[in-house]
C-alpha positions as a printed Julia matrix, in Angstrom:
114×3 Matrix{Float64}:
   5.02   -1.41  -30.44
   1.31   -1.78  -29.95
  -0.15   -2.32  -26.45
  -1.33   -5.81  -25.61
  -4.9    -6.61  -26.53
  -7.42   -7.01  -23.7
  -7.95  -10.55  -22.4
 -10.44  -11.98  -19.88
  -7.85  -11.8   -17.06
  -6.43   -8.45  -18.18
  -9.31   -6.53  -19.81
  -7.43   -3.22  -20.0
  -3.78   -3.05  -21.13
  -1.65   -1.77  -18.23
  -4.24   -2.88  -15.67
  -4.62   -6.22  -13.91
  -7.24   -7.7   -11.64
  -6.61  -10.19   -8.85
  -2.94  -11.08   -9.14
  -1.18  -12.61   -6.11
   1.71  -10.48   -4.79
   3.88  -10.55   -1.67
   1.39   -8.12   -0.08
  -1.86   -9.86   -1.12
  -4.28  -10.11   -4.02
  -3.5    -7.08   -6.22
  -5.77   -5.05   -8.49
  -4.42   -2.01  -10.32
  -1.88   -0.64  -12.74
   1.08   -2.7   -13.89
   4.37   -1.89  -15.58
   5.6    -3.24  -18.91
   6.9    -6.31  -17.05
   3.38   -7.06  -15.76
   4.31   -6.31  -12.13
   2.34   -3.89   -9.92
   3.48   -0.36  -10.74
   1.36    2.78  -10.37
  -1.88    2.99   -8.42
  -3.36   -0.18   -6.99
  -4.8    -2.12   -4.09
  -3.82   -5.38   -2.43
  -5.98   -7.31    0.02
  -4.67  -10.05    2.36
  -6.18  -11.9     5.33
  -4.79   -9.52    7.98
  -4.37   -6.26    6.06
  -4.9    -4.27    2.91
  -2.9    -1.57    1.11
  -4.15    1.03   -1.31
  -1.86    3.54   -2.95
   1.24    3.83   -5.09
   3.35    0.83   -6.15
   6.79    0.48   -7.73
   8.42   -2.76   -8.85
   5.71   -4.96   -7.25
   5.84   -3.34   -3.78
   4.02   -0.46   -2.11
   6.11    2.7    -2.63
   5.25    6.38   -2.35
   2.09    7.2    -0.43
  -0.79    5.03    0.61
  -2.99    3.59    3.31
  -2.52    0.29    5.14
  -5.65   -0.97    6.85
  -5.42   -3.77    9.4
  -7.95   -6.43   10.42
  -8.26   -4.96   13.92
  -9.37   -1.61   12.45
  -6.07    0.24   12.86
  -4.81    2.22    9.86
  -1.57    3.81    8.69
  -1.71    6.68    6.24
   1.54    8.02    4.85
   4.73    7.24    3.02
   5.98    3.75    2.26
   9.11    2.38    0.61
   9.66   -1.2    -0.47
   6.44   -2.2     1.26
   7.58   -0.8     4.62
   6.33    2.21    6.6
   9.06    4.7     5.72
   8.82    8.49    5.92
   6.08   10.64    7.36
   2.91    8.86    8.44
   0.05    8.65   10.91
  -1.07    5.51   12.77
  -4.69    5.61   13.9
  -6.39    3.05   16.12
  -9.65    1.45   14.99
 -11.61    3.66   17.39
 -10.32    6.78   15.58
  -7.69    7.76   18.16
  -4.45    8.92   16.55
  -1.62    6.96   18.18
   1.43    8.38   16.4
   2.18   11.1    13.87
   5.75   11.5    12.63
   8.68    9.79   10.92
   8.85    6.03   10.39
  11.81    3.84    9.44
  11.04    0.26    8.34
   7.85   -0.1    10.4
   9.31    1.61   13.49
   8.48    5.14   14.56
  11.26    7.53   15.54
  11.18    9.93   18.44
   7.68   11.27   18.32
   6.49   14.35   16.61
   3.31   13.52   18.52
   2.11   10.48   20.47
  -1.49   10.67   21.53
  -3.37    9.08   24.39
  -0.38    8.02   26.51
């Protein structure tokens, strides 16, 4: 089968701009079903995510940035902080580095500043 022809809302086959997702307004690669899959970015009122996506959710590695300036860099699964990651405060202070399970950090590899 031939790839879909470019359109004004989807100028490059396999790429979409400004599609609403559960995480925010998405720009990036999409799968054959048109859902976010591959590299992309989503921006919402309180946060943004840039990184890998699978089946319309952040999955793999990426960076969450939050309105207050805090940032998480690391592994995600199903849109949740899951695996190894680092949470840094907006002032640049690293708060936690280690394993995460569904947005919660486990016993610390390192907790800084406390």
